[in-house]
Phi, psi and omega in degrees: 000136180273156179235142177246128179239116182260131181289155174292149174290120186252147174294349178280347186307126172074023181299307184289127178083000182230357176222175179266134179283138176266321169203185188292344184238006183223140176231152177264126179226121177049048178063021179228141180275124174257114183274161176307318182295323180295322179300320186272348189308313182299325180279320180293338180284349178294148179273131182073216173056055182297321181295322178299313182295320179296318179295319179299320178295317178298318181299311182292322177297320180298314182290328175296312179296321181299321179293323176293323178298321179298322181295332178262014177058037175263154180298136182223079182285148175282151176257160177273129185239023173295142190227158169239123174256119179237136181163171182288169180297153174077017182257009172099013184297314180293318179301315181293321178302318179294319179294321178293322177302316179294318181295314179300319179294315181299327180276356181081011181281327176241147186280341178229323182076003180296137181255118177259115183261121183229166174225184185308314184298336180280345185246329188260127181267188185250355180209169184301129179092338181291322182295313179301320180296313181294318181294318178298322179298317179291325176296320178297316180297325184275349181305130184095351182219220184241130170260111183255114183253105181278144184050050184300333181296342179294343177294342183254006189283344187271002179088188187297324185266007181282149181286353178299326178297324178295322178297319179297313180299318179293323178298315180300316179297319180293324178298324178288319182294321184253026190299338182272350183212043179202136171239128177254130177239122176259139182227148177165183177297150186299307185297317179296322180290323178297319177293316182304320184291349179269356189281340181228129180304126178086359182297314182299319182291341177279353177239077186289340183258114179238119187239130179273136174245089185286160175301146179286146173282168183302312181295326177294320179295321177295319178295323176298317179298315180296323178295318180296313183293326178297317179297332181265008181064042172237167170226166177240129178292167180300313180292328176295321179295320178295319178296316179299318178301316181295320179294316179298315181300321179292316184285337180298337179282350181284138181295337180253027179300134188263014177053236183300326178295321179294321178296317177302317179296321179296318181294316181295323177294319179296322179295320178295317180293322178297320179299316179296319180298315182295318179298319179293324179284335181059036177233120190238039177285163187301317183299317178292322183295333185256350189259127172262126184255174181305317183296340180283348182256006178238000000 
């Protein structure tokens, strides 16, 4: 099943080409100064993901310079921003796709910035001609925004006679047709994605941006956990933090470890256990309500 994620309407919308520049890193929007740092803040606040942050900086710098080039009547061609995100599950690929959709929209590069999240079943049909129809439909839905294809390599899993190849060919044609108002992002494991890009002549060159999403380190996972509990109005005690670290360290050795997703599951499980503990204690003061202890992580 596909998912559609629409960005919030931002005061940054349409800054480039629609307002007057004050300098190369600042724009005036609705009588308020939007700084370079503010544009990047949602992406820079992510834990880890250095390549993502570096690309976001390059992207914003390019559009800032491009607007200045327009003012001097210099040529300012658009770049192709179709991307491949490769890395294990739970490393933030979907989250980043949504943030990029919002950023592209805010800069006026995409007309809606809506992110359409799809998988193989949303693109591949059951009979001749059905696949092209389904893929075209998703391209139409994503026009003006981002088409995010998770586990994109699964389109190639059925062999030579599988309809997945038809989806790939239709996708390539659609990218050319909607090239001025569409960004396609493919996501999946690194090795599988490298193979996938060889299946259609010119496919790899149509995705000039390739970003690695490495597994999170232990301290990064702990920081993700702390960020999650803060957002939910909880805290973790000192002994709870040590217990959480030990659980994370233990689970990191599992071949199917889910990185940030696994940490979210650990926190949600701890919250459930904490709730049961509090009910059994029959003590509902604020400190107990917000604190996750060591016993909640076992």
